[in-house]
Residue frames relative to the residue before (quaternion, step in Angstrom):
aa qw qx qy qz dx dy dz
M 1.0000 0.0000 0.0000 0.0000 0.00 0.00 0.00
V 0.3907 -0.7214 0.5504 0.1550 3.42 -1.04 1.10
E 0.1757 -0.8056 0.5639 0.0469 3.51 -0.74 1.12
I 0.1854 -0.7730 0.5970 0.1083 3.63 -0.76 0.83
K 0.0023 -0.8201 0.5707 -0.0418 3.58 -0.68 1.17
N 0.7977 0.2720 -0.1227 0.5241 3.50 0.92 -0.95
V 0.0259 -0.8205 0.5676 -0.0621 3.62 -0.37 1.24
A 0.1507 -0.7644 0.6240 0.0602 3.47 -1.14 0.94
V 0.1376 -0.7963 0.5821 0.0905 3.62 -0.86 0.80
S 0.1792 -0.7451 0.6344 0.1016 3.51 -1.05 0.85
G 0.7529 0.2343 -0.2553 0.5595 3.58 -0.94 0.98
A 0.2333 0.8198 -0.5063 0.1310 3.66 1.17 0.51
S 0.6864 0.4970 -0.3118 0.4296 3.73 0.92 -0.51
G 0.6163 0.6086 -0.3375 0.3686 3.57 1.21 -0.24
T 0.8107 -0.3329 0.2044 0.4361 3.59 -1.43 0.12
I 0.7122 0.3783 -0.2136 0.5514 3.63 1.09 -0.93
G 0.6585 0.6143 -0.2956 0.3189 3.47 0.82 -0.83
V 0.6243 0.5775 -0.2921 0.4375 3.42 1.21 -0.95
P 0.7473 0.3686 -0.2641 0.4858 3.57 0.65 -1.04
V 0.5639 0.5567 -0.4032 0.4577 3.74 1.10 -0.25
V 0.6659 0.4802 -0.2951 0.4887 3.54 0.82 -0.88
K 0.6577 0.4948 -0.3256 0.4654 3.65 0.93 -0.77
A 0.6601 0.5074 -0.3296 0.4452 3.57 0.88 -0.88
L 0.5948 0.5612 -0.3316 0.4704 3.66 1.15 -0.87
L 0.7276 0.4149 -0.2786 0.4700 3.63 0.73 -1.07
D 0.6716 0.5269 -0.3371 0.3971 3.58 0.89 -0.64
S 0.5800 0.5948 -0.3461 0.4359 3.46 1.30 -0.52
G 0.2814 -0.8132 0.4566 0.2261 3.51 1.18 -0.65
K 0.5638 0.6411 -0.3176 0.4125 3.55 1.51 0.10
F 0.7878 0.3130 -0.1729 0.5015 3.62 1.15 -0.26
T 0.3250 -0.6359 0.6340 0.2968 3.48 -1.38 0.30
V 0.1985 -0.8426 0.5004 0.0141 3.43 -0.67 1.36
S 0.0062 0.7835 -0.6209 -0.0249 3.54 -0.84 0.94
V 0.2428 -0.7438 0.6007 0.1639 3.57 -1.37 0.25
L 0.3132 -0.7362 0.5544 0.2291 3.35 -1.16 0.73
A 0.0577 -0.8264 0.5550 -0.0761 3.48 -0.73 1.09
R 0.4719 -0.6402 0.5098 0.3279 3.62 -1.12 0.61
E 0.6153 -0.5752 0.3802 0.3821 3.51 -1.15 0.63
S 0.6980 0.4619 -0.2751 0.4730 3.62 1.14 -0.57
S 0.4795 0.7133 -0.4296 0.2768 3.59 1.20 -0.18
K 0.2674 -0.7690 0.5634 0.1405 3.58 -1.00 0.96
S 0.4089 0.7534 -0.4438 0.2613 3.59 1.33 -0.02
T 0.2152 -0.7683 0.5859 0.1418 3.60 -1.07 0.72
Y 0.2500 -0.7785 0.5693 0.0856 3.53 -1.19 0.71
P 0.6450 -0.5578 0.3559 0.3822 3.47 -1.23 0.25
P 0.6164 -0.5250 0.3707 0.4550 3.56 -1.03 0.40
G 0.7560 0.3555 -0.2968 0.4626 3.63 -1.20 0.62
V 0.5692 0.5692 -0.3704 0.4635 3.67 1.27 0.14
K 0.2246 -0.7648 0.5863 0.1446 3.62 -0.69 0.93
V 0.2746 -0.7469 0.5886 0.1426 3.55 -0.73 1.07
L 0.1296 -0.7631 0.6311 0.0505 3.62 -1.03 1.01
R 0.2046 -0.8002 0.5538 0.1055 3.61 -0.17 1.21
V 0.0478 0.8316 -0.5430 0.1062 3.54 -0.67 1.21
D 0.4087 -0.6421 0.5870 0.2758 3.54 -1.35 0.24
F 0.3214 -0.7960 0.4820 0.1754 3.65 -0.11 1.31
E 0.6564 0.5303 -0.3006 0.4445 3.58 1.19 -0.40
S 0.6848 0.4630 -0.2178 0.5189 3.47 1.49 -0.20
V 0.3430 -0.7469 0.5313 0.2055 3.54 -0.59 1.13
A 0.5820 0.6072 -0.3216 0.4349 3.55 1.16 -0.71
S 0.6773 0.5061 -0.2530 0.4702 3.47 0.98 -1.09
L 0.6518 0.5079 -0.2846 0.4860 3.52 0.96 -1.06
T 0.6511 0.5411 -0.3112 0.4318 3.59 0.86 -0.98
S 0.6449 0.5157 -0.3099 0.4713 3.59 0.96 -0.98
A 0.6485 0.5178 -0.3035 0.4682 3.64 0.96 -0.93
L 0.7755 0.4211 -0.2133 0.4192 3.62 0.73 -0.91
K 0.3987 0.6895 -0.5051 0.3324 3.60 1.31 0.05
G 0.8260 0.2179 -0.2172 0.4724 3.61 -0.92 0.98
Q 0.5281 0.5882 -0.4202 0.4456 3.59 1.32 0.20
D 0.3316 -0.7472 0.5374 0.2071 3.49 -0.91 0.99
A 0.8070 0.0765 -0.0228 0.5851 3.66 0.99 -0.60
V 0.1825 -0.7458 0.6343 0.0896 3.41 -1.25 0.72
I 0.0740 -0.8028 0.5901 0.0431 3.62 -0.87 0.88
S 0.1358 -0.7987 0.5810 0.0784 3.57 -0.52 1.03
T 0.0853 -0.7882 0.6092 -0.0168 3.51 -0.87 1.27
V 0.2810 0.7967 -0.5051 0.1766 3.63 1.18 0.26
G 0.4084 -0.6628 0.5594 0.2845 3.54 -1.20 0.48
N 0.8476 -0.2499 0.1817 0.4314 3.49 -1.50 -0.38
D 0.6548 0.5388 -0.2969 0.4391 3.61 0.99 -0.82
G 0.7719 0.3427 -0.1859 0.5022 3.53 1.04 -0.66
M 0.3735 0.7666 -0.4623 0.2430 3.63 1.27 -0.02
A 0.7212 0.4561 -0.3004 0.4262 3.59 0.62 -0.95
G 0.6009 0.6158 -0.3026 0.4101 3.59 1.24 -0.90
Q 0.5277 0.6626 -0.4138 0.3336 3.58 1.27 -0.34
T 0.5577 0.6342 -0.4053 0.3500 3.58 1.11 -0.42
K 0.6605 0.4966 -0.3068 0.4722 3.50 1.06 -0.63
V 0.6162 0.5346 -0.3419 0.4665 3.53 1.10 -0.74
I 0.6135 0.5617 -0.3130 0.4584 3.58 1.12 -0.81
D 0.6625 0.5226 -0.2826 0.4562 3.51 0.91 -1.04
A 0.6455 0.5188 -0.2965 0.4757 3.52 1.08 -0.93
A 0.6529 0.5332 -0.3047 0.4434 3.51 0.83 -0.97
I 0.6396 0.5170 -0.3196 0.4707 3.50 0.94 -0.71
A 0.6507 0.5246 -0.2791 0.4727 3.54 0.95 -1.09
A 0.7533 0.4005 -0.2402 0.4631 3.68 0.85 -0.94
G 0.5685 -0.6383 0.4079 0.3209 3.63 1.16 0.24
V 0.3065 0.7573 -0.5280 0.2317 3.61 1.05 0.66
K 0.3989 -0.7584 0.4615 0.2295 3.66 -0.83 0.84
R 0.8081 0.0575 -0.0589 0.5833 3.74 0.96 -0.49
F 0.1020 -0.7928 0.6008 0.0096 3.40 -1.25 0.88
L 0.0654 -0.7853 0.6145 0.0379 3.51 -0.79 1.00
P 0.2392 -0.7951 0.5356 0.1543 3.48 -0.44 1.14
S 0.6131 -0.4992 0.4047 0.4595 3.67 -1.18 0.04
A 0.2062 0.7991 -0.5393 0.1679 3.54 0.15 1.16
F 0.2998 0.7895 -0.4741 0.2490 3.54 1.36 0.34
G 0.6790 0.4660 -0.3573 0.4406 3.56 -1.02 0.84
S 0.8501 -0.2241 0.1499 0.4525 3.50 -1.08 -0.88
D 0.5897 -0.6322 0.4166 0.2811 3.46 -1.24 0.60
V 0.1614 -0.8465 0.5060 0.0360 3.58 0.02 1.33
E 0.5042 0.6018 -0.4442 0.4317 3.51 1.32 0.33
N 0.5392 0.5676 -0.3989 0.4774 3.50 1.37 -0.18
P 0.4735 -0.7134 0.4213 0.2990 3.64 -0.55 1.07
L 0.6029 0.5387 -0.3513 0.4720 3.65 1.09 -0.65
V 0.6867 0.4598 -0.2938 0.4803 3.62 0.76 -0.82
A 0.6427 0.5480 -0.3279 0.4231 3.56 0.95 -0.85
A 0.6938 0.5181 -0.2633 0.4252 3.45 1.17 -0.75
L 0.5050 0.6271 -0.4118 0.4267 3.57 1.37 -0.06
P 0.4745 -0.7133 0.4170 0.3036 3.57 -0.76 0.94
V 0.6031 0.5949 -0.3622 0.3888 3.57 1.00 -0.45
F 0.6853 0.4188 -0.2501 0.5408 3.55 1.43 -0.26
A 0.3524 0.7963 -0.4628 0.1659 3.61 1.16 0.05
H 0.6714 0.4959 -0.2641 0.4832 3.57 1.14 -0.92
K 0.5917 0.5615 -0.3476 0.4623 3.61 1.07 -0.65
V 0.6595 0.5414 -0.2469 0.4594 3.48 0.94 -1.12
M 0.6203 0.5474 -0.2821 0.4858 3.55 1.09 -1.06
V 0.7063 0.5031 -0.2612 0.4241 3.57 0.71 -1.19
E 0.6602 0.4759 -0.3188 0.4858 3.59 0.96 -0.90
K 0.6536 0.4857 -0.3606 0.4549 3.62 0.78 -0.75
H 0.6230 0.5190 -0.3470 0.4712 3.66 1.00 -0.75
L 0.6615 0.5135 -0.3386 0.4290 3.55 0.75 -0.93
E 0.7092 0.4393 -0.2933 0.4669 3.69 0.67 -0.96
A 0.6632 0.4532 -0.3603 0.4743 3.68 0.95 -0.60
A 0.6515 0.4978 -0.3739 0.4334 3.68 0.86 -0.66
I 0.6072 0.5208 -0.3522 0.4858 3.65 1.10 -0.64
A 0.6300 0.5874 -0.3027 0.4080 3.60 0.91 -0.85
E 0.7456 0.3938 -0.1732 0.5090 3.36 1.12 -0.89
Q 0.4764 0.6989 -0.4115 0.3395 3.53 1.26 0.11
K 0.3130 -0.7754 0.5133 0.1933 3.53 -0.79 0.72
G 0.7596 0.2830 -0.2279 0.5395 3.69 -0.87 0.71
E 0.7953 -0.2777 0.1898 0.5043 3.48 -1.20 -0.57
K 0.3520 -0.7865 0.4862 0.1451 3.51 -0.66 1.26
M 0.4860 -0.5906 0.5614 0.3161 3.54 -1.22 0.64
T 0.2766 -0.7450 0.5798 0.1797 3.64 -1.11 0.81
Y 0.1979 -0.7554 0.6066 0.1495 3.68 -1.23 0.05
T 0.1209 -0.7083 0.6862 0.1135 3.40 -1.59 0.24
Y 0.2062 -0.7213 0.6418 0.1588 3.56 -1.08 0.76
F 0.2290 -0.7841 0.5696 0.0913 3.66 -0.84 0.99
R 0.0488 -0.8186 0.5719 -0.0186 3.51 -0.33 1.30
N 0.0774 0.8366 -0.5394 0.0561 3.71 -0.52 1.00
G 0.5186 -0.6480 0.4240 0.3624 3.55 1.11 0.25
I 0.7584 -0.3760 0.2290 0.4807 3.60 -1.01 -0.45
F 0.4390 -0.6813 0.4636 0.3581 3.64 -0.94 0.47
L 0.4829 -0.7089 0.4430 0.2607 3.54 -0.75 1.21
D 0.7652 0.3748 -0.2397 0.4654 3.70 0.37 -1.22
W 0.6107 0.5447 -0.3421 0.4620 3.60 1.07 -0.70
G 0.6820 0.5018 -0.2902 0.4459 3.52 0.93 -0.88
I 0.6509 0.4677 -0.3263 0.5011 3.59 1.04 -0.57
E 0.6669 0.5500 -0.3103 0.3955 3.51 0.87 -0.80
V 0.7420 0.3940 -0.1544 0.5199 3.58 1.01 -0.98
G 0.5562 -0.6684 0.3823 0.3125 3.49 1.16 -0.03
F 0.3618 0.7762 -0.4585 0.2374 3.53 1.22 0.39
F 0.7217 0.4079 -0.2591 0.4956 3.51 1.02 -0.67
F 0.7663 -0.1121 0.0827 0.6272 3.64 1.08 -0.76
D 0.6097 -0.5341 0.4464 0.3792 3.43 -1.41 0.32
V 0.4712 -0.7331 0.4376 0.2214 3.59 -0.59 1.26
K 0.6973 0.4882 -0.2511 0.4609 3.57 1.05 -0.82
T 0.8140 0.2825 -0.1054 0.4965 3.60 0.97 -0.83
G 0.4333 -0.7030 0.4666 0.3167 3.44 1.29 -0.56
K 0.3965 0.7448 -0.4546 0.2853 3.60 1.41 -0.21
T 0.0246 -0.8407 0.5408 -0.0074 3.67 -0.54 0.88
P 0.2989 -0.7139 0.6062 0.1834 3.62 -0.94 0.88
L 0.1398 -0.7983 0.5775 0.0986 3.68 -0.44 1.03
Y 0.2572 -0.8140 0.5142 0.0828 3.43 -0.28 1.45
D 0.8404 -0.0726 -0.0489 0.5349 3.49 -0.82 1.23
G 0.8034 -0.3382 0.1074 0.4782 3.57 0.86 0.98
G 0.3603 -0.7887 0.4334 0.2454 3.61 1.22 -0.66
D 0.5608 0.6383 -0.3696 0.3761 3.42 1.31 0.20
Q 0.6214 0.5837 -0.3406 0.3964 3.57 1.11 -0.59
P 0.4965 -0.6678 0.4932 0.2537 3.56 -1.03 0.91
F 0.0263 -0.7723 0.6344 0.0184 3.65 -1.01 0.64
S 0.4855 -0.6757 0.4999 0.2405 3.44 -1.23 0.84
T 0.0690 0.8320 -0.5457 0.0728 3.54 -0.94 1.14
T 0.1339 -0.8169 0.5609 -0.0084 3.61 -0.68 0.81
T 0.4406 -0.6774 0.5272 0.2628 3.53 -1.19 0.86
L 0.6359 -0.5273 0.4028 0.3941 3.56 -1.18 0.39
A 0.6390 0.5374 -0.3274 0.4424 3.53 0.95 -0.86
S 0.7172 0.4395 -0.2962 0.4525 3.64 0.87 -0.79
V 0.5213 0.5583 -0.4139 0.4952 3.63 1.37 -0.31
G 0.6497 0.5334 -0.3258 0.4328 3.63 0.87 -0.74
K 0.7016 0.4536 -0.2496 0.4896 3.51 0.92 -1.06
G 0.6239 0.5292 -0.3370 0.4659 3.66 1.14 -0.56
V 0.6066 0.5183 -0.3439 0.4951 3.53 0.97 -0.73
V 0.6561 0.4802 -0.3457 0.4685 3.70 0.70 -0.78
S 0.6954 0.4684 -0.3098 0.4483 3.58 0.87 -0.77
V 0.5383 0.5905 -0.4045 0.4449 3.58 1.18 -0.42
L 0.6692 0.5015 -0.2852 0.4683 3.60 0.98 -0.95
E 0.6621 0.5042 -0.2696 0.4845 3.55 1.10 -0.72
H 0.7313 0.3157 -0.2100 0.5669 3.65 1.30 -0.40
Y 0.0217 -0.8707 0.4860 0.0720 3.47 0.83 1.00
E 0.7280 0.4483 -0.2962 0.4257 3.70 0.66 -0.94
E 0.6960 0.5184 -0.2998 0.3962 3.46 1.00 -0.86
T 0.7548 0.3738 -0.2007 0.5002 3.52 1.34 -0.50
K 0.3764 0.7792 -0.4280 0.2607 3.50 1.48 0.24
N 0.8763 -0.0604 -0.0041 0.4779 3.57 -1.09 0.92
R 0.6533 0.4019 -0.4013 0.5006 3.64 0.67 1.29
A 0.5739 -0.5572 0.4922 0.3432 3.37 -1.42 0.06
V 0.1636 -0.7229 0.6522 0.1590 3.58 -1.09 0.66
F 0.1983 -0.7559 0.6098 0.1324 3.51 -1.06 0.71
V 0.0269 0.7754 -0.6296 0.0416 3.65 -1.06 0.85
H 0.1204 0.7593 -0.6392 -0.0178 3.35 -1.34 0.26
D 0.5259 -0.6228 0.4635 0.3474 3.60 -1.17 0.47
L 0.7236 -0.1788 0.1436 0.6510 3.46 1.20 -0.91
A 0.3429 -0.6243 0.6256 0.3184 3.52 -1.50 -0.13
I 0.0262 0.8049 -0.5856 0.0924 3.49 -0.87 0.91
S 0.3826 -0.7400 0.5021 0.2320 3.56 -1.14 0.51
Q 0.6277 -0.4850 0.4008 0.4583 3.67 -1.08 0.31
K 0.6951 0.4833 -0.3016 0.4386 3.60 0.73 -1.10
K 0.6434 0.4952 -0.3418 0.4732 3.58 0.95 -0.50
L 0.5909 0.5608 -0.3501 0.4623 3.59 1.07 -0.50
V 0.6085 0.5601 -0.2888 0.4823 3.40 1.19 -1.08
E 0.6841 0.5281 -0.2766 0.4203 3.53 0.83 -1.12
I 0.6842 0.4701 -0.2759 0.4846 3.48 1.08 -0.85
G 0.5967 0.5655 -0.3532 0.4466 3.60 1.21 -0.69
K 0.6342 0.5372 -0.3428 0.4378 3.57 0.97 -0.94
K 0.6961 0.5112 -0.2845 0.4162 3.49 1.01 -0.77
V 0.6592 0.4904 -0.2495 0.5125 3.49 1.30 -0.86
A 0.8462 0.0515 0.0128 0.5302 3.55 0.78 -0.80
P 0.0580 -0.8818 0.4678 0.0166 3.55 0.70 1.23
E 0.5404 0.6299 -0.4034 0.3854 3.64 1.27 -0.21
K 0.6256 0.5496 -0.3390 0.4377 3.55 1.28 -0.57
A 0.6485 -0.5726 0.3617 0.3475 3.63 -1.22 0.63
W 0.0377 -0.8543 0.5023 0.1278 3.46 0.93 -1.08
E 0.1646 0.7931 -0.5469 0.2117 3.47 0.97 1.00
T 0.1343 -0.7736 0.6143 0.0779 3.55 -1.00 0.73
E 0.1343 -0.7492 0.6478 0.0298 3.43 -1.34 0.84
L 0.3803 -0.7344 0.5196 0.2145 3.61 -0.83 0.99
V 0.0184 -0.8169 0.5730 -0.0639 3.57 -0.74 1.09
L 0.3219 -0.7704 0.5300 0.1485 3.58 -0.89 1.01
T 0.4272 -0.7260 0.4780 0.2486 3.58 -0.63 1.00
S 0.5849 0.5679 -0.3739 0.4423 3.47 1.23 -0.51
E 0.6271 0.5492 -0.3050 0.4606 3.55 1.20 -0.70
T 0.6709 0.5156 -0.2805 0.4532 3.52 0.92 -1.05
K 0.6526 0.5210 -0.2801 0.4735 3.57 1.11 -0.90
A 0.6330 0.4984 -0.3341 0.4891 3.64 0.98 -0.69
K 0.6459 0.4935 -0.3703 0.4496 3.49 0.86 -0.88
S 0.6673 0.5203 -0.2911 0.4464 3.67 0.85 -1.05
D 0.6202 0.5176 -0.3457 0.4774 3.72 1.03 -0.77
E 0.6695 0.4837 -0.3441 0.4466 3.59 0.94 -0.68
G 0.6546 0.4966 -0.3456 0.4532 3.55 1.00 -0.66
L 0.6361 0.5470 -0.3174 0.4421 3.57 1.04 -0.76
A 0.5704 0.5753 -0.3312 0.4837 3.57 1.28 -0.76
K 0.7472 0.3604 -0.2543 0.4971 3.66 0.91 -0.63
G 0.6443 -0.5603 0.3518 0.3836 3.58 1.13 0.47
D 0.5429 0.5894 -0.4534 0.3902 3.72 1.06 0.27
Y 0.1057 -0.7837 0.6121 -0.0032 3.49 -0.73 1.30
S 0.3127 0.7635 -0.5240 0.2115 3.65 0.94 0.26
G 0.6681 -0.4853 0.3926 0.4049 3.42 -1.44 0.27
A 0.5641 0.6091 -0.3737 0.4137 3.73 1.01 -0.59
V 0.7182 0.4189 -0.2279 0.5067 3.48 1.14 -0.97
M 0.7385 0.4648 -0.2589 0.4142 3.61 0.81 -1.02
I 0.6296 0.5614 -0.3572 0.4010 3.71 0.83 -1.02
P 0.6505 0.5295 -0.3881 0.3819 3.72 0.61 -0.74
Y 0.5651 0.5605 -0.4243 0.4318 3.72 1.02 -0.35
L 0.5628 0.5728 -0.4150 0.4276 3.59 1.06 -0.43
Y 0.5763 0.6088 -0.3677 0.4025 3.60 1.09 -0.54
N 0.6330 0.5263 -0.2962 0.4844 3.47 1.14 -0.81
S 0.6746 0.5122 -0.2964 0.4412 3.54 0.85 -0.91
I 0.7409 0.4212 -0.2149 0.4769 3.52 1.01 -0.71
W 0.8202 0.2962 -0.0801 0.4829 3.64 0.97 -0.99
T 0.6557 0.5604 -0.3298 0.3837 3.57 0.95 -0.71
E 0.5028 -0.6820 0.4332 0.3073 3.62 -0.79 0.79
G 0.7518 0.3210 -0.2948 0.4948 3.49 -0.86 0.98
Y 0.6561 0.5586 -0.3230 0.3915 3.55 1.10 -0.30
G 0.5138 -0.7144 0.3658 0.3031 3.54 1.37 0.10
G 0.2293 0.8301 -0.4784 0.1718 3.65 1.11 0.48
Y 0.7089 0.3532 -0.1937 0.5789 3.47 1.34 -0.74
Y 0.2807 -0.7596 0.5668 0.1515 3.68 -0.69 1.09
E 0.2772 -0.7856 0.5228 0.1808 3.67 -0.26 1.05
K 0.7529 0.2344 -0.0652 0.6116 3.54 1.13 -1.02
V 0.0269 0.7900 -0.6090 0.0658 3.58 -0.71 1.19
D 0.4422 -0.7092 0.4981 0.2312 3.51 -1.30 0.65
N 0.1695 0.8254 -0.5155 0.1558 3.63 1.11 0.60
E 0.6694 0.5046 -0.3009 0.4547 3.52 0.81 -1.10
L 0.6600 0.4909 -0.3259 0.4661 3.66 0.80 -0.89
L 0.7652 0.3751 -0.2201 0.4748 3.67 0.86 -0.88
G 0.5214 -0.6762 0.4144 0.3150 3.61 1.23 0.02
L 0.4968 0.6630 -0.4242 0.3657 3.54 1.10 0.51
P 0.2822 -0.7863 0.5188 0.1814 3.63 -0.31 1.12
L 0.4805 -0.6665 0.4692 0.3237 3.53 -1.03 0.66
M 0.4456 -0.6837 0.5187 0.2548 3.66 -1.27 0.44
T 0.3692 -0.6806 0.5864 0.2377 3.58 -1.25 0.35
E 0.6074 -0.4998 0.4327 0.4405 3.44 -1.30 0.04
D 0.5464 0.5555 -0.4237 0.4620 3.73 1.04 -0.30
D 0.5869 0.5408 -0.3603 0.4829 3.70 1.02 -0.68
V 0.6680 0.4875 -0.2985 0.4765 3.55 0.70 -1.07
E 0.6362 0.5079 -0.3674 0.4498 3.72 0.81 -0.76
R 0.6233 0.5386 -0.3358 0.4567 3.71 0.99 -0.84
I 0.6738 0.4912 -0.3201 0.4496 3.52 0.85 -0.95
M 0.6282 0.5340 -0.3333 0.4574 3.60 0.99 -0.95
R 0.6674 0.5310 -0.3300 0.4047 3.53 0.75 -0.98
K 0.6445 0.5491 -0.3227 0.4231 3.51 1.03 -0.81
I 0.7398 0.4236 -0.2083 0.4794 3.53 1.10 -0.86
L 0.7380 0.4327 -0.1930 0.4805 3.59 0.91 -0.94
V 0.7370 0.4206 -0.2455 0.4687 3.75 0.94 -0.80
């Protein structure tokens, strides 16, 4: 039986990295290190070892990863493509398990994979599997962590609705359920992946706290913050995609062009935004209720 004890996290100061590091430390089962640039000013919780590396150098990364059992990449868009060097270094260092930054939508769905916003994710996963296939001797394993859209993050940043007014674009009607997960649950799920080495080996695991519709979020929002207007507007994801395609054709790679592609991965029929089968039971992650969503919204909106 393979045992994971030493874990290194890349992108540990980011949106996903913080709750992942917290969950690793809270479990008390791992020695936790983080990969950081020499120039980084980020600070980390007590008990975390900081490994200063040159992310452009496979040799530097390999040296830092010697003795690590698992590497978890939680980098955002800016660091997505750079994961290929971390993967190559992890293989060279003898790492047993690698989790790339695959959090979010299911890029194994061909429709999702074709969305430009996921190009780097798709490239990294192909590189990971190809590099492992070419590896001699005992091969590194991998897990893709698919969790849908982040629930608490989505509320806080106004992804689902305008936090100040409650104004909500209802994509493709707003009735279809979609999978969503809090950042804390993602952290706990990652820990459980490491604890279930064989069951999560070389595959994607799917989790969500619950599946909910946009209209249901609005309904809960009206209950939590009735003083907001909660106006709704019907929006077609086919139209937002067409507009983004036009911008991309002109060389515009801004967030205003790229982010709308996420709407397709979450709400467009056929893109798999709702995970019918999840691994919550395997990973020990209880499902949330609408009452739990209400409590989350109260913390943010009230």
